[in-house]
N, C-alpha and C positions, 0 to 999 in steps of 0.2 A: 504494500500499500504506500502510495508516496507521501511522505510527509512524516510517516509513523517512524518510531524508534523503537527497537527491542531494549528493553533494559536487562543488563546481566542479573543472574540469578544466583544463589550460590547451593540450590540444593545438587543431589547427587546426579541428577541427568542433565544440568544446564550447559554441560561441553558436549558437541558431537562425538568427541572420542568416548562415550560411555561405554562399557560393556556391562552387562549383567550377567553372571555365571550362577547357574543353577545347580548345587550339589545335592546328590544323592542318588536314588535307583528306581526303575519301575517295580511293580509288582513286591513291594516290601512296607504296604499300608503308607502310612503318612510321610516316609521318607522321599516319597515320590514330590513333595511340595514344592521344593524348588525349582521341578519342571514345569508345574502346573503354573506357577506364576511367572517364568518366562514365557510361557504361551500367551500369557494375557500382557505381556510386556512387550513382545514381538508385536502383537497386533496394534500397538502405539506406536511402530518403527523403533523400538531399543533394540540396539546390537544385543545378542542374545547367545549363549554359549551352555551347553550342558557338558556336565564333569561330573565325574564319580570320586572325585577328591584328591585326585592324584596331585601332589603337591606341586611336583616339577611341571606337570601341565598346566597348573594354575600358573606359575611362576610365567611361563612361555606364553602363556594365554595373555596376561595383564602388563607385561614387560615394556611395550609400546602405546599401554592407555595412559590417558590422564586420570580419569574417573572408573571405577570398578565399584561395582556393587555383588555382595556375594549372597544367596540365599539359601538357607539349609533350614532342615527339620533339628530339632534340638531335643534330646531327652534331659529333661530337668524336672524331677520331681519336687523341687521347691516352686515350682510355676504352676498355675491352673494350666490344664490344654488349652492351646489357642492364644495363649500369653504371646505378644509380637515383643522381640526384645533388638535394639538397634546399638551398634559399637561402632567407632570410627577407629579401626584398626591401627592407624597411624600413631594415633595419640593414646589410645585406653583400650588393648586388646582384651577379651575375655580373660576370664581367670582361666588358668590349665586344667582345673578341675572340671569345668564346665565341659572340656572336649576332650577328657579322659577315655572315655567308652567311644571314641570315634570309629567309624566303619572306614576311615579314610586311611591311605597308607602312611602319611605323614601327617600328623595333627598340626592344627592350624598355627599355633606360636612358632611349631618347628618351620615351618614353612615360610612364616613371614622372617622368622630370623636369617633363614637361609636366602631370601629374596633382598633382603636388607646388606647382607654380607657381599650379595652378587651384584649391587647397587640397580636391582630391577624390581625395585616397588613404583607403583603407579602414582601419582602425586594425591591421589585421594582417593581410599578404601574402606571403604564400610560393610559392615554385616547385618544381616537380618536373619533372625531365626524366629519359628514358631514352635512352639515347646508342644511336646508330643509324647505319648507312651506306645505306639503302635507301630511297628518294625517288622513284623512277622511276615514272614515269606508268604505271597500268594494274598496276602488282604489288600482291600483296596482302600485308597485314599478316603476320610470319615468326612463326611457332610458340612462339619464344622469346621475343620481348615480349610477346604474350598470354599466357605463363606469368608474365612479371614484372610484369604489369600485376596479377595477383593480389596479388602483394607490394606494390605501390605502394598500392593500395587499404589494406590494411591497414597501413601507415605513416599516409595520410591519417587513418585511424579509429582510432589509438591515441592 
C-alpha cells in the first residue's frame, strides 16, 4: 500500500528468517504436538521443519537462521496437562531436570552448549512446550492438546 510503513516488531516471527522446528514423533500420543503445531504454522506462511530431536540435526538446521522457535511436548508432573511454557533459550534455558527423560539423542542443554561452542546459535531461540503425560506408542493426540495447539500458534504469531 502506498504511503504505508510497516513497523518492526519484537516477536519470534518478526524476521523473514524464522524457522519453527517441531520436535516429537508420530503415533506416540501427545508427542505429536510439535508436528501438529507446525502444520498450523505452515498455513500461516511460516517456514517449518520436523525433527525427532537429533541435536546435531537441530544445530545444522538453525545455524543460518536469525529466529528459531522449537515446539515440543513435555512430560512435567508439576504442571497440569495442556500447560504452555515458553523459554528464551539464549538467556534462560529450562532446568536440566525438565529434559532429563528426553526421548531425543542429545538433551536440549547439551545441544545448546555444543552449538554455542561451535558458534552456531541463532540470534533468537525460543522453546515452546505443552505439558502432557501421554506418550504411549499407538496412541493418538488428545483433543485437549489439539485445542491448546491453537493457543500456542497465536502465542508464536503474536
